[in-house]
Structure formats: C-alpha cells, structure tokens
DSSP file (Angstrom, degrees, kcal/mol; ACC not computed):
  #  RESIDUE AA STRUCTURE BP1 BP2  ACC     N-H-->O    O-->H-N    N-H-->O    O-->H-N    TCO  KAPPA ALPHA  PHI   PSI    X-CA   Y-CA   Z-CA
    1    1 A M              0   0    0      0, 0.0     2,-0.2     0, 0.0     0, 0.0   0.000 360.0 360.0 360.0 128.4  119.7  119.1   88.3
    2    2 A E        -     0   0    0      1,-0.1     3,-0.1     3,-0.0     0, 0.0  -0.548 360.0-110.0 -89.3 153.1  118.4  115.7   87.1
    3    3 A S        -     0   0    0     -2,-0.2    -1,-0.1     1,-0.1     2,-0.0  -0.456  45.1 -91.5 -73.7 151.8  116.7  113.2   89.3
    4    4 A P        -     0   0    0      0, 0.0    -1,-0.1     0, 0.0     3,-0.1  -0.378  46.1-135.8 -62.1 142.7  118.6  110.0   90.1
    5    5 A G    >   -     0   0    0      1,-0.2     3,-1.7    -3,-0.1     6,-0.4  -0.317  37.2 -60.4 -92.6 178.6  117.9  107.2   87.6
    6    6 A P  T 3  S+     0   0    0      0, 0.0    -1,-0.2     0, 0.0     3,-0.1  -0.270 121.6  28.2 -57.7 143.2  117.2  103.6   88.1
    7    7 A G  T 3  S+     0   0    0      1,-0.3     2,-0.1    -3,-0.1    -2,-0.0   0.361  91.7 121.0  87.1  -6.5  120.0  101.7   89.7
    8    8 A T  S <> S-     0   0    0     -3,-1.7     4,-1.8     1,-0.1    -1,-0.3  -0.488  77.5-109.6 -86.4 163.0  121.3  104.6   91.7
    9    9 A E  H  > S+     0   0    0      1,-0.2     4,-0.5     2,-0.2     3,-0.1   0.910 118.5  48.5 -58.1 -44.2  121.5  104.6   95.4
   10   10 A A  H >4 S+     0   0    0      1,-0.2     3,-0.8     2,-0.2    -1,-0.2   0.890 112.3  48.3 -65.4 -39.0  118.6  107.2   95.8
   11   11 A A  H 34 S+     0   0    0     -6,-0.4    -1,-0.2     1,-0.2    -2,-0.2   0.779 111.0  51.9 -71.8 -25.0  116.4  105.3   93.4
   12   12 A A  H 3< S+     0   0    0     -4,-1.8    -1,-0.2     1,-0.2    -2,-0.2   0.484 100.5  65.7 -90.2  -2.8  117.1  102.0   95.2
   13   13 A A    <<  +     0   0    0     -3,-0.8     4,-0.3    -4,-0.5    -1,-0.2  -0.676  49.2 154.9-122.6  77.6  116.2  103.3   98.7
   14   14 A P     >  +     0   0    0      0, 0.0     4,-2.6     0, 0.0     3,-0.4   0.570  49.4  96.0 -79.2  -7.4  112.5  104.2   98.8
   15   15 A E  H  > S+     0   0    0      1,-0.2     4,-2.6     2,-0.2     5,-0.2   0.882  81.4  50.1 -54.3 -46.1  112.2  103.7  102.6
   16   16 A P  H  > S+     0   0    0      0, 0.0     4,-1.8     0, 0.0    -1,-0.2   0.903 113.4  46.9 -60.7 -38.0  112.7  107.4  103.5
   17   17 A I  H  > S+     0   0    0     -3,-0.4     4,-2.6    -4,-0.3    -2,-0.2   0.912 111.4  50.9 -68.3 -42.0  110.0  108.4  101.1
   18   18 A I  H  X S+     0   0    0     -4,-2.6     4,-2.5     1,-0.2    -1,-0.2   0.904 108.4  52.4 -62.1 -41.2  107.6  105.7  102.3
   19   19 A A  H  X S+     0   0    0     -4,-2.6     4,-1.8    -5,-0.2    -1,-0.2   0.907 110.7  47.4 -61.8 -41.5  108.1  106.9  105.9
   20   20 A V  H  X S+     0   0    0     -4,-1.8     4,-2.4     2,-0.2    -2,-0.2   0.918 111.0  51.1 -66.4 -43.0  107.2  110.4  104.9
   21   21 A L  H  X S+     0   0    0     -4,-2.6     4,-2.7     1,-0.2    -2,-0.2   0.893 108.0  52.7 -61.6 -39.3  104.2  109.3  103.0
   22   22 A E  H  X S+     0   0    0     -4,-2.5     4,-2.1     1,-0.2    -1,-0.2   0.888 109.5  49.3 -62.9 -38.0  103.0  107.3  106.0
   23   23 A Q  H  X S+     0   0    0     -4,-1.8     4,-2.3     2,-0.2    -2,-0.2   0.905 111.1  49.5 -65.9 -41.5  103.4  110.4  108.1
   24   24 A V  H  X S+     0   0    0     -4,-2.4     4,-2.6     2,-0.2    -2,-0.2   0.930 111.9  47.7 -63.7 -45.6  101.4  112.5  105.6
   25   25 A W  H  X S+     0   0    0     -4,-2.7     4,-2.5     1,-0.2    -1,-0.2   0.885 111.4  51.0 -64.1 -38.1   98.6  109.9  105.5
   26   26 A A  H  X S+     0   0    0     -4,-2.1     4,-2.5    -5,-0.2    -1,-0.2   0.902 111.2  48.3 -64.6 -40.3   98.5  109.7  109.3
   27   27 A A  H  X S+     0   0    0     -4,-2.3     4,-2.4     2,-0.2    -2,-0.2   0.908 112.4  48.0 -66.8 -41.9   98.2  113.5  109.5
   28   28 A L  H  X S+     0   0    0     -4,-2.6     4,-2.8     2,-0.2    -2,-0.2   0.901 112.2  50.3 -64.6 -40.2   95.4  113.6  106.8
   29   29 A D  H  X S+     0   0    0     -4,-2.5     4,-2.0     2,-0.2    -2,-0.2   0.932 111.6  47.4 -62.2 -46.8   93.6  110.8  108.7
   30   30 A A  H  X S+     0   0    0     -4,-2.5     4,-0.9     1,-0.2    -2,-0.2   0.910 113.8  47.8 -62.3 -42.7   93.8  112.6  112.0
   31   31 A L  H >X S+     0   0    0     -4,-2.4     3,-1.0     1,-0.2     4,-0.8   0.935 110.4  51.8 -63.4 -46.6   92.7  115.9  110.4
   32   32 A G  H >< S+     0   0    0     -4,-2.8     3,-0.7     1,-0.3    -1,-0.2   0.853 105.5  55.2 -59.9 -36.1   89.8  114.2  108.7
   33   33 A Q  H 3< S+     0   0    0     -4,-2.0    -1,-0.3     1,-0.2    -2,-0.2   0.734 106.2  52.7 -69.8 -21.4   88.6  112.6  111.9
   34   34 A Q  H << S+     0   0    0     -3,-1.0    -1,-0.2    -4,-0.9     2,-0.2   0.636  88.9  99.8 -87.2 -15.1   88.4  116.0  113.5
   35   35 A L    <<  -     0   0    0     -4,-0.8     2,-0.1    -3,-0.7    -3,-0.0  -0.509  62.6-143.6 -80.6 138.3   86.3  117.6  110.9
   36   36 A G     >  -     0   0    0     -2,-0.2     4,-1.7     1,-0.1     3,-0.2  -0.411  36.1 -93.5 -86.5 171.9   82.5  118.0  111.3
   37   37 A E  H  > S+     0   0    0      1,-0.2     4,-0.8     2,-0.2     3,-0.1   0.886 126.0  47.8 -55.4 -43.8   80.0  117.7  108.4
   38   38 A E  H >4 S+     0   0    0      1,-0.2     3,-0.5     2,-0.2    -1,-0.2   0.859 107.1  56.6 -68.3 -34.6   80.1  121.4  107.6
   39   39 A Q  H >4 S+     0   0    0      1,-0.2     3,-1.3     2,-0.2    12,-0.3   0.853 100.6  57.8 -66.6 -33.0   83.9  121.6  107.7
   40   40 A W  H 3< S+     0   0    0     -4,-1.7    12,-2.3     1,-0.3    13,-0.3   0.811 106.0  51.3 -63.3 -28.1   84.1  118.9  105.0
   41   41 A K  T << S+     0   0    0     -4,-0.8    -1,-0.3    -3,-0.5    -2,-0.2   0.410  82.0 125.4 -89.4   1.5   81.9  121.2  102.8
   42   42 A T    <   -     0   0    0     -3,-1.3     9,-1.6    -4,-0.2    10,-0.1  -0.394  65.2-117.2 -64.8 131.7   84.2  124.2  103.3
   43   43 A P  B     -A   50   0A   0      0, 0.0     7,-0.2     0, 0.0     2,-0.2  -0.347  31.1-154.0 -64.2 150.9   85.5  125.8  100.1
   44   44 A T        -     0   0    0      5,-2.4     4,-0.2     2,-0.5     5,-0.2  -0.522  36.4 -89.0-113.7-175.7   89.2  125.7   99.5
   45   45 A D  S    S+     0   0    0     -2,-0.2     5,-0.1     2,-0.1    -1,-0.0   0.616 106.4  90.1 -71.7 -11.6   91.6  127.8   97.5
   46   46 A C  S >  S-     0   0    0      3,-0.2     3,-2.5     1,-0.1    -2,-0.5  -0.790  95.7-112.0 -84.9 113.1   91.0  125.5   94.5
   47   47 A P  T 3  S+     0   0    0      0, 0.0    -2,-0.1     0, 0.0     3,-0.1  -0.182  96.2   4.6 -52.7 125.8   88.0  127.1   92.8
   48   48 A G  T 3  S+     0   0    0      1,-0.2     2,-0.4    -4,-0.2    -3,-0.1   0.444 105.5 115.3  82.8   0.7   84.9  125.0   93.1
   49   49 A W    <   -     0   0    0     -3,-2.5    -5,-2.4    -5,-0.2    -1,-0.2  -0.865  48.2-157.2-109.9 137.3   86.5  122.4   95.4
   50   50 A T  B  >  -A   43   0A   0     -2,-0.4     4,-2.3    -7,-0.2     5,-0.2  -0.468  39.3 -98.4 -96.2 174.8   85.6  121.6   99.0
   51   51 A V  H  > S+     0   0    0     -9,-1.6     4,-2.4   -12,-0.3     5,-0.2   0.923 127.7  51.5 -57.1 -44.3   87.8  120.1  101.6
   52   52 A Q  H  > S+     0   0    0    -12,-2.3     4,-2.6     1,-0.2     5,-0.2   0.909 107.3  52.1 -61.0 -43.4   86.1  116.8  100.9
   53   53 A D  H  > S+     0   0    0    -13,-0.3     4,-2.2     1,-0.2    -1,-0.2   0.920 110.5  48.5 -58.7 -44.8   86.8  117.1   97.1
   54   54 A N  H  X S+     0   0    0     -4,-2.3     4,-2.4     2,-0.2    -2,-0.2   0.931 113.3  45.3 -63.7 -46.6   90.5  117.7   97.8
   55   55 A L  H  X S+     0   0    0     -4,-2.4     4,-2.7     1,-0.2     5,-0.2   0.899 112.6  51.4 -66.7 -38.8   90.9  114.8  100.1
   56   56 A A  H  X S+     0   0    0     -4,-2.6     4,-2.5    -5,-0.2    -1,-0.2   0.891 110.1  50.6 -62.8 -38.6   88.9  112.5   97.7
   57   57 A H  H  X S+     0   0    0     -4,-2.2     4,-2.3    -5,-0.2    -2,-0.2   0.935 111.3  47.2 -63.8 -47.1   91.2  113.6   94.9
   58   58 A I  H  X S+     0   0    0     -4,-2.4     4,-2.1     1,-0.2    -2,-0.2   0.936 114.9  46.1 -60.7 -47.2   94.4  112.9   96.9
   59   59 A A  H  X S+     0   0    0     -4,-2.7     4,-2.5     1,-0.2    -1,-0.2   0.901 111.4  52.4 -63.8 -41.1   93.1  109.5   97.9
   60   60 A G  H  X S+     0   0    0     -4,-2.5     4,-2.2    -5,-0.2    -1,-0.2   0.895 108.8  49.6 -62.6 -41.2   91.9  108.6   94.4
   61   61 A R  H  X S+     0   0    0     -4,-2.3     4,-2.4     2,-0.2    -1,-0.2   0.911 111.0  49.7 -64.2 -42.6   95.3  109.5   92.9
   62   62 A E  H  X S+     0   0    0     -4,-2.1     4,-1.7     2,-0.2    -2,-0.2   0.916 110.6  49.7 -63.8 -42.6   97.1  107.3   95.5
   63   63 A L  H  <>S+     0   0    0     -4,-2.5     5,-2.9     1,-0.2     6,-0.6   0.898 110.9  50.4 -62.5 -39.7   94.7  104.4   94.8
   64   64 A A  H ><5S+     0   0    0     -4,-2.2     3,-1.2     4,-0.2    -2,-0.2   0.910 108.2  52.1 -64.3 -42.1   95.4  104.8   91.1
   65   65 A L  H 3<5S+     0   0    0     -4,-2.4    -1,-0.2     1,-0.3    -2,-0.2   0.827 109.4  50.4 -63.7 -30.8   99.1  104.8   91.7
   66   66 A L  T 3<5S-     0   0    0     -4,-1.7    -1,-0.3    -5,-0.2    -2,-0.2   0.525 117.1-116.1 -82.6  -5.8   98.7  101.5   93.6
   67   67 A G  T < 5S+     0   0    0     -3,-1.2    -3,-0.2    -4,-0.4    -2,-0.1   0.699  84.8 117.6  78.5  19.8   96.7  100.0   90.8
   68   68 A L      <       0   0    0     -5,-2.9    -4,-0.2    -6,-0.2    -5,-0.1   0.376 360.0 360.0 -99.4   3.1   93.6   99.8   92.9
   69   69 A R              0   0    0     -6,-0.6    -5,-0.2    -5,-0.2    -1,-0.1   0.328 360.0 360.0-146.5 360.0   91.5  102.1   90.9
C-alpha cells in the first residue's frame, strides 16, 4: 500500500499528525522532568546509548527537520 501523495486529502491535512507529535513531545518533556541525574545515565536497549543520548538524538532530529540545526 502506497502513501498518499501531494495534493491528496491525507497529505493536505497535517493537523492530526501535529496533534499527536505535540502529545509525544509533552510526554517526553514530562518524563524528562521526572528523571534524576543517575536515571539520565541509565543504559538503554540501544547498545552504548543512555536515556540522555536517546532523547538528545530525538531532539536533534526534530531540530534538523525544522531547519534549526
């Protein structure tokens, strides 16, 4: 199944996706505020990556997509 292309109804209506992304960012923000210093250093299932590394990677990708990095 192919994704909708430009000019289709799904491609022209980003609001639902934006709302979900805002929820995800709010959840990540809330989680990050609850973590202590040691929890930020906790290893994850990604070999060699900590919780901090993962969140920094996610944030960096988003900034790049926005053209801010």
